[in-house]
C-alpha positions as CSV (number, residue, x, y, z in Angstrom):
1,X,-8.7,27.3,-5.3
2,X,-10.3,24.0,-4.7
3,X,-8.3,21.0,-5.3
4,X,-11.4,19.0,-6.2
5,X,-11.2,17.7,-9.6
6,X,-14.2,18.4,-12.1
7,X,-16.4,15.4,-12.7
8,X,-17.5,14.8,-16.2
9,X,-19.4,12.0,-18.0
10,X,-17.2,9.5,-19.5
11,X,-18.6,10.1,-23.0
12,X,-17.6,13.7,-22.8
13,X,-14.0,12.6,-22.3
14,X,-14.1,10.1,-25.0
15,X,-14.6,7.0,-23.0
16,X,-18.0,4.8,-23.1
17,X,-19.7,4.3,-19.7
18,X,-20.1,0.7,-20.8
19,X,-16.4,0.4,-21.0
20,X,-16.0,1.6,-17.5
21,X,-18.7,-0.9,-16.1
22,X,-16.9,-3.7,-17.8
23,X,-13.7,-2.5,-16.2
24,X,-15.2,-2.4,-12.7
25,X,-17.1,-5.7,-13.1
26,X,-13.7,-7.6,-14.2
27,X,-11.8,-5.8,-11.3
28,X,-14.7,-7.0,-9.0
29,X,-13.5,-10.6,-9.4
30,X,-10.4,-9.9,-7.7
31,X,-9.6,-10.6,-4.2
32,X,-10.0,-7.8,-3.2
33,X,-10.2,-4.4,-4.6
34,X,-10.5,-1.4,-2.4
35,X,-11.0,1.5,-4.7
36,X,-10.2,3.2,-8.0
37,X,-10.3,6.7,-9.5
38,X,-9.9,7.3,-13.3
39,X,-9.0,10.7,-14.5
40,X,-9.1,12.0,-18.2
41,X,-7.6,15.3,-19.1
42,X,-7.9,16.3,-15.3
43,X,-11.5,15.2,-15.0
44,X,-12.7,12.5,-12.7
45,X,-14.7,10.0,-15.0
46,X,-15.0,7.1,-12.6
47,X,-14.7,6.9,-8.8
48,X,-15.4,3.5,-6.9
49,X,-14.9,1.9,-3.6
50,X,-15.5,-1.4,-2.4
51,X,-17.2,-1.7,1.0
52,X,-16.4,-1.9,3.8
53,X,-13.3,0.4,3.0
54,X,-14.0,3.9,3.1
55,X,-12.4,6.6,1.0
56,X,-11.8,9.0,4.0
57,X,-9.5,6.5,5.5
58,X,-5.8,6.9,4.8
59,X,-4.3,3.8,3.3
60,X,-1.0,2.3,3.4
61,X,0.8,2.9,0.2
62,X,3.7,0.5,0.7
63,X,6.2,1.2,-2.2
64,X,4.2,3.7,-3.8
65,X,5.9,5.8,-1.1
66,X,9.0,5.7,-2.9
67,X,7.8,7.9,-5.6
68,X,7.1,10.7,-3.0
69,X,10.6,10.3,-1.7
70,X,11.7,10.7,-5.2
71,X,9.8,14.0,-5.5
72,X,11.6,15.1,-2.3
73,X,14.9,14.5,-3.8
74,X,13.9,16.4,-7.0
75,X,12.9,19.3,-4.8
76,X,16.1,19.3,-2.9
77,X,18.2,19.3,-6.1
78,X,16.1,22.2,-7.4
79,X,17.1,24.0,-4.2
80,X,20.6,23.1,-4.6
81,X,20.9,21.2,-1.5
82,X,22.2,18.1,-3.2
83,X,23.3,16.7,-6.7
84,X,22.3,13.3,-7.9
85,X,26.2,12.4,-8.5
86,X,26.8,13.2,-4.8
87,X,28.3,10.3,-3.0
88,X,26.3,8.9,-0.3
89,X,29.0,8.5,2.2
90,X,29.6,12.2,1.9
91,X,26.3,13.0,3.7
92,X,27.3,10.8,6.7
93,X,31.1,11.5,7.4
94,X,30.7,10.2,10.8
95,X,30.0,6.6,9.4
96,X,33.1,6.6,7.3
97,X,34.8,4.2,9.7
98,X,31.9,1.8,9.6
99,X,32.2,1.2,5.9
100,X,33.6,-2.3,5.3
101,X,33.4,-2.4,1.5
102,X,35.4,0.1,-0.4
103,X,32.7,0.1,-3.2
104,X,30.4,1.9,-0.9
105,X,32.4,4.9,-1.2
106,X,31.2,5.1,-4.9
107,X,27.5,4.8,-4.3
108,X,25.7,8.0,-5.5
109,X,22.1,9.2,-5.1
110,X,21.5,8.3,-8.6
111,X,22.3,4.8,-7.9
112,X,20.0,4.8,-5.0
113,X,17.2,6.3,-7.0
114,X,17.6,3.8,-9.9
115,X,17.9,0.8,-7.4
116,X,21.5,0.1,-8.5
117,X,23.3,0.4,-5.1
118,X,25.4,-2.8,-5.8
119,X,23.7,-5.0,-3.4
120,X,22.7,-8.4,-4.4
121,X,19.4,-8.4,-2.6
122,X,17.2,-5.6,-0.8
123,X,19.5,-4.3,2.0
124,X,16.8,-4.0,4.6
125,X,18.0,-6.9,6.2
126,X,21.2,-5.2,6.8
127,X,19.8,-2.0,7.9
128,X,17.5,-3.6,10.4
129,X,20.1,-6.1,11.8
130,X,22.0,-3.2,13.4
131,X,22.2,-3.9,17.0
132,X,21.5,-0.4,18.0
133,X,18.9,0.1,15.5
134,X,20.9,2.5,13.5
135,X,19.7,1.9,10.0
136,X,22.1,4.1,8.4
137,X,25.2,2.4,9.8
138,X,23.5,-0.9,9.0
139,X,23.2,0.0,5.4
140,X,26.7,1.6,5.0
141,X,28.6,-1.2,6.7
142,X,26.8,-3.7,4.3
143,X,28.6,-5.7,1.6
144,X,28.0,-4.9,-2.1
145,X,28.0,-7.7,-4.7
146,X,28.4,-5.4,-7.8
147,X,29.9,-2.3,-8.7
148,X,27.4,0.8,-7.8
149,X,25.4,1.6,-10.9
150,X,25.7,-1.7,-12.7
151,X,23.0,-3.8,-11.9
152,X,19.3,-3.2,-10.9
153,X,18.3,-4.8,-7.6
154,X,15.0,-3.7,-5.9
155,X,15.9,-2.3,-2.7
156,X,13.7,-0.4,-0.1
157,X,16.7,0.4,2.1
158,X,18.1,2.4,-0.9
159,X,14.9,4.6,-0.6
160,X,15.5,4.6,3.1
161,X,18.8,6.2,2.7
162,X,17.3,8.9,0.2
163,X,15.1,9.8,3.1
164,X,17.9,10.1,5.6
165,X,19.7,12.2,3.1
166,X,16.6,14.5,2.9
167,X,16.6,14.8,6.5
168,X,20.4,15.4,6.9
169,X,20.5,18.4,4.3
170,X,17.1,19.9,5.2
171,X,16.7,19.2,9.0
172,X,13.2,17.8,8.3
173,X,11.6,14.3,7.7
174,X,10.5,13.8,4.1
175,X,6.9,14.1,5.2
176,X,7.4,17.5,6.9
177,X,9.6,18.7,4.0
178,X,6.7,17.8,1.5
179,X,4.2,19.5,3.5
180,X,4.5,23.0,2.3
181,X,5.9,22.0,-1.1
182,X,3.6,19.3,-2.2
183,X,0.9,18.2,0.3
184,X,-0.3,21.5,1.3
185,X,-0.9,22.9,-2.2
186,X,-2.6,19.8,-3.2
187,X,-5.0,20.1,-0.1
188,X,-3.6,16.8,1.2
189,X,-3.5,15.9,4.9
190,X,-1.3,12.9,4.9
191,X,-1.6,10.2,7.2
192,X,1.4,8.8,9.1
193,X,4.6,8.1,7.5
194,X,6.3,5.3,9.7
195,X,9.8,5.8,10.7
196,X,12.8,4.0,11.8
197,X,14.1,3.7,15.5
198,X,15.9,7.1,14.9
199,X,12.8,8.7,13.7
200,X,13.5,8.9,10.0
201,X,10.8,8.2,7.6
202,X,11.0,4.7,6.0
203,X,11.0,6.4,2.5
204,X,10.6,3.2,0.8
205,X,7.3,2.5,2.3
206,X,5.0,3.6,5.3
207,X,3.3,6.5,3.9
208,X,-0.6,6.6,4.2
209,X,-2.8,8.5,2.1
210,X,-6.4,8.7,0.8
211,X,-7.0,7.3,-2.7
212,X,-8.2,10.7,-4.1
213,X,-4.8,12.0,-2.6
214,X,-3.1,9.4,-4.7
215,X,-5.2,10.6,-7.8
216,X,-4.0,14.1,-7.2
217,X,-0.5,12.9,-7.1
218,X,-0.7,11.0,-10.3
219,X,-2.4,13.9,-12.1
220,X,0.4,16.3,-10.8
221,X,3.2,14.0,-12.2
222,X,1.2,13.4,-15.5
223,X,1.2,17.3,-15.8
224,X,4.9,17.5,-15.1
225,X,4.7,19.1,-11.7
226,X,2.3,21.9,-12.4
227,X,-1.0,22.3,-10.5
228,X,-3.5,25.0,-11.0
229,X,-1.2,27.2,-12.8
230,X,1.8,26.8,-10.2
231,X,4.8,24.6,-10.6
232,X,5.2,22.5,-7.5
233,X,7.6,19.8,-8.7
234,X,10.6,20.5,-11.0
235,X,9.7,19.5,-14.5
236,X,13.2,18.6,-15.6
237,X,13.5,16.2,-12.8
238,X,10.0,14.6,-13.4
239,X,11.1,14.2,-17.1
240,X,14.2,12.4,-16.0
241,X,12.5,10.5,-13.3
242,X,10.0,8.9,-15.9
243,X,13.0,7.5,-18.3
244,X,14.1,4.0,-18.1
245,X,17.5,4.5,-16.6
246,X,18.0,1.1,-15.1
247,X,17.6,-2.2,-17.0
248,X,15.3,-4.7,-15.3
249,X,14.5,-6.9,-18.3
250,X,15.6,-9.8,-16.2
251,X,12.4,-9.8,-14.4
252,X,9.5,-12.0,-15.3
253,X,6.1,-9.9,-15.1
254,X,5.7,-8.1,-18.2
255,X,5.0,-4.5,-16.4
256,X,8.0,-5.1,-14.2
257,X,10.7,-5.5,-16.9
258,X,10.1,-2.2,-19.0
259,X,12.8,-0.3,-17.2
260,X,13.1,1.7,-13.9
261,X,13.7,5.4,-13.5
262,X,13.8,7.6,-10.2
263,X,11.6,5.5,-8.0
264,X,9.1,5.1,-10.8
265,X,8.6,2.1,-12.9
266,X,8.2,2.1,-16.7
267,X,5.2,0.0,-17.9
268,X,3.8,-1.4,-21.1
269,X,1.7,1.7,-21.1
270,X,3.0,5.0,-19.6
271,X,4.8,4.9,-16.1
272,X,3.8,4.4,-12.5
273,X,4.5,4.5,-8.9
274,X,3.4,1.2,-7.1
275,X,3.1,-0.5,-3.9
276,X,2.6,-4.1,-2.7
277,X,-0.7,-5.6,-3.1
278,X,-2.1,-3.3,-5.6
279,X,-1.3,0.4,-4.8
280,X,-1.0,2.4,-8.0
281,X,-0.4,5.8,-9.3
282,X,-0.5,5.3,-13.1
283,X,0.5,8.0,-15.6
284,X,-0.6,7.4,-19.2
285,X,0.7,10.5,-21.2
286,X,-0.6,9.2,-24.5
287,X,-4.0,8.7,-23.3
288,X,-3.9,11.9,-21.1
289,X,-5.1,9.7,-18.2
290,X,-4.2,9.3,-14.6
291,X,-5.4,6.4,-12.4
292,X,-5.1,5.7,-8.8
293,X,-5.8,2.2,-7.4
294,X,-6.0,0.8,-3.7
295,X,-6.3,-3.0,-3.4
296,X,-5.4,-6.0,-1.4
297,X,-4.5,-8.6,-3.9
298,X,-2.0,-11.4,-4.0
299,X,-1.2,-10.9,-7.6
300,X,-1.1,-7.1,-8.4
301,X,-0.3,-7.8,-12.1
302,X,-3.9,-8.6,-12.7
303,X,-5.0,-5.1,-12.0
304,X,-2.9,-3.8,-14.8
305,X,-3.7,-6.6,-17.2
306,X,-7.4,-5.6,-16.8
307,X,-6.7,-2.0,-17.4
308,X,-4.6,-2.6,-20.4
309,X,-7.1,-5.0,-21.9
310,X,-10.5,-3.6,-21.0
311,X,-9.8,0.2,-20.4
312,X,-7.4,1.4,-22.9
313,X,-8.7,-0.1,-26.1
314,X,-12.0,2.1,-25.4
315,X,-10.1,5.4,-25.2
316,X,-11.1,7.8,-27.9
317,X,-9.5,11.1,-28.8
318,X,-12.8,12.9,-29.1
319,X,-16.0,13.0,-27.2
320,X,-18.6,10.2,-27.6
321,X,-22.5,10.7,-27.8
322,X,-23.9,10.8,-24.4
323,X,-25.8,7.6,-23.1
324,X,-27.8,8.2,-20.2
325,X,-28.6,4.6,-19.8
326,X,-25.1,3.3,-19.8
327,X,-24.1,5.9,-17.5
328,X,-27.0,5.1,-15.0
329,X,-25.7,1.6,-15.1
330,X,-22.3,2.6,-14.2
331,X,-23.4,4.7,-11.3
332,X,-25.5,2.0,-9.9
333,X,-22.4,-0.3,-10.0
334,X,-20.2,2.2,-8.3
335,X,-22.7,2.5,-5.6
336,X,-23.0,-1.2,-4.9
337,X,-19.5,-2.6,-5.1
338,X,-18.6,-4.4,-1.8
339,X,-16.5,-7.5,-0.7
340,X,-19.2,-10.1,0.1
341,X,-19.6,-11.1,3.7
342,X,-19.5,-14.9,4.1
343,X,-22.8,-16.8,4.6
344,X,-23.5,-16.9,8.4
345,X,-24.3,-20.6,9.0
346,X,-23.5,-23.9,7.2
347,X,-26.0,-25.6,5.1
348,X,-28.8,-26.9,7.3
349,X,-27.4,-25.2,10.3
350,X,-27.8,-22.2,12.4
351,X,-25.5,-20.1,14.2
352,X,-26.3,-20.7,18.0
353,X,-25.5,-18.7,21.1
354,X,-22.4,-19.9,22.6
355,X,-20.1,-18.6,25.2
356,X,-16.5,-19.8,26.3
357,X,-13.3,-18.8,27.9
358,X,-9.9,-20.3,27.3
359,X,-6.1,-19.7,28.2
360,X,-3.0,-20.2,26.0
361,X,0.2,-21.6,26.7
362,X,3.3,-19.3,26.6
363,X,4.0,-17.6,23.4
364,X,6.1,-14.9,22.1
365,X,3.3,-12.3,21.7
366,X,2.2,-12.8,25.2
367,X,-1.5,-13.5,24.6
368,X,-2.6,-15.1,27.7
369,X,-6.1,-16.3,26.7
370,X,-9.6,-14.7,26.4
371,X,-13.1,-15.3,25.5
372,X,-15.5,-15.8,22.8
373,X,-19.2,-14.7,22.9
374,X,-21.4,-15.9,20.0
375,X,-25.0,-15.0,19.1
376,X,-27.0,-15.5,16.0
377,X,-26.1,-11.8,14.9
378,X,-22.3,-11.6,15.6
379,X,-19.5,-12.9,17.7
380,X,-16.8,-11.1,19.9
381,X,-13.5,-12.5,20.2
382,X,-11.6,-11.0,23.3
383,X,-7.9,-11.4,23.8
384,X,-5.9,-10.8,26.9
385,X,-2.5,-9.2,25.5
386,X,0.2,-7.5,27.6
387,X,-1.4,-4.1,26.8
388,X,-4.8,-5.3,28.1
389,X,-7.9,-6.8,26.5
390,X,-8.4,-6.4,22.7
391,X,-11.5,-7.2,20.8
392,X,-12.4,-8.3,17.4
393,X,-16.1,-7.9,16.6
394,X,-17.4,-9.9,13.5
395,X,-20.8,-10.1,12.1
396,X,-22.8,-13.0,10.7
397,X,-23.6,-12.4,7.1
398,X,-22.2,-8.6,7.5
399,X,-19.0,-6.8,8.6
400,X,-18.7,-5.3,12.1
401,X,-16.2,-2.7,13.0
402,X,-13.6,-2.8,15.8
403,X,-10.1,-1.5,16.5
404,X,-7.4,-3.9,17.5
405,X,-3.5,-4.1,17.5
406,X,-2.9,-7.7,18.9
407,X,0.7,-8.6,17.6
408,X,1.0,-5.6,15.3
409,X,3.1,-2.4,15.9
410,X,0.1,-0.2,16.3
411,X,-3.7,-0.5,16.4
412,X,-5.8,-0.7,13.2
413,X,-9.5,-0.1,12.4
414,X,-10.9,-3.6,11.4
415,X,-14.0,-4.8,9.6
416,X,-14.8,-8.5,10.3
417,X,-17.4,-11.2,9.3
418,X,-18.1,-14.6,10.8
419,X,-19.5,-17.8,9.4
420,X,-19.9,-21.4,10.6
421,X,-18.2,-23.5,8.2
422,X,-19.4,-26.7,10.0
423,X,-21.4,-27.2,13.2
424,X,-18.5,-26.8,15.4
425,X,-16.0,-24.7,13.0
426,X,-16.2,-20.9,13.3
427,X,-14.4,-18.8,10.7
428,X,-13.7,-15.2,11.2
429,X,-12.5,-13.1,8.3
430,X,-10.7,-9.7,9.2
431,X,-9.9,-6.8,6.8
432,X,-7.8,-4.1,7.9
433,X,-9.3,-0.9,6.9
434,X,-6.0,1.2,6.7
435,X,-3.9,-1.2,4.6
436,X,-3.8,-4.5,3.1
437,X,-3.7,-7.0,5.7
438,X,-6.2,-9.8,5.9
439,X,-6.5,-12.3,8.5
440,X,-8.6,-15.3,8.9
441,X,-9.3,-17.0,12.4
442,X,-10.4,-20.5,12.5
443,X,-11.8,-21.8,15.9
444,X,-12.9,-25.3,16.2
445,X,-14.8,-26.8,19.1
446,X,-14.0,-30.4,19.8
447,X,-13.8,-32.8,22.6
448,X,-14.6,-30.3,25.5
449,X,-11.7,-28.0,24.1
450,X,-11.2,-25.3,21.4
451,X,-8.3,-25.1,18.6
452,X,-7.2,-21.8,17.4
453,X,-5.8,-21.5,13.8
454,X,-4.5,-18.2,12.2
455,X,-3.3,-17.4,8.8
456,X,-3.0,-14.2,7.0
457,X,-2.5,-12.6,3.5
458,X,-1.0,-9.5,2.2
459,X,1.0,-8.9,5.3
460,X,4.5,-7.8,4.2
461,X,6.8,-6.6,7.1
462,X,4.6,-7.5,9.7
463,X,5.1,-9.6,12.9
464,X,3.5,-12.9,12.6
465,X,1.3,-14.4,15.2
466,X,2.8,-17.4,16.8
467,X,0.7,-20.8,17.3
468,X,-1.6,-20.4,20.1
469,X,-2.0,-23.7,22.1
470,X,-5.1,-23.9,24.3
471,X,-4.2,-25.2,27.7
472,X,-7.6,-24.4,29.6
473,X,-11.1,-24.3,28.1
474,X,-14.4,-23.6,29.7
475,X,-17.7,-23.4,27.8
476,X,-20.8,-21.7,29.6
């Protein structure tokens, strides 16, 4: 059986095409949306992507990965491999001597699922600080500020420990454990799930999926684990997982203070899995809707505000009269959404042909220097790194593609545009096509030298590029 959703007009599912057009236009003002899929009663009524992102490229889900780890725990419980009230330390008896706080012996899997491990802050700093790169030991040897189960503190390391438990009881990483149980039945080919030095999937983040894969997951959760007549996930676990087990009312943002379940957030409407910068799997049982979102925004709550204010009021129980004109406008909009490329040249100026080489002083990343080739159509920034020469290609007035790693853990596909902000100030804006990172390079020519400045947005858990001081410059 095909895993593709039927596609229906919005009106046939009780939503006006004009409402969806307004939703997309409002979302388009954010910096930046990448894609959205809206499902009503298992039918696609809206699918949109913003160029240069491509729906076939798996995207980093960040903490939306947590909800997948939660499903693995639910499956393991149904297979009687664990119980939610099992003590965490019991799965790792070889680490008992490493425990420095007796409260750690009381931490249960349920405490980890509900972000109530007893830590005062996210424990990744303790896991990552282990000198041998043993994150399990780093977590189990950390100090707890509260009694386990008593207080909500968002904690990605708690989800990592759930991932480590899955590996311990199944012999498989979460990704491989979910392959025959979840991904393959949904016809999902997951991208990588990043791992710790010991090879255990991060659990709390690091999974990469296509947007339609997230939509399938959201619909599966909305349908209580049932897919095309087959029960893939235990319905009783999913019902528990969506309940507000942990009190997070101390948080400020409205959709992050409605209660927390088993790695799922309660929302003002329905419940969800979410990840940094705007990765969402939204389940709206009352509206019979599932929504998947990819974005790279600095205030991800604005996406939910728009959906609650613009979309939900327009949802009707019964079909609406078909409206071909409004549908055509919606289809035209979905085919034209794009991140605008910066204008090529400053007012009254023109991008000239230019070429230079440069060398940097010592820096922690080991970038020796490189070259810059500029033409009226595009520019090519080449950097000499310890791994060889890497290139960022940027179009003037358009996005150009390249692949580079530079200071990152692995290479990324990039789309970049360039613009002259003044006669001697060149700016290169770089979008990472497999995730949320957004970089800006400012390159200023002045007094026979060149100055490089770099800033970044939406770049969690990423090595920062150090200041690059030019010690040699030659313009051709």
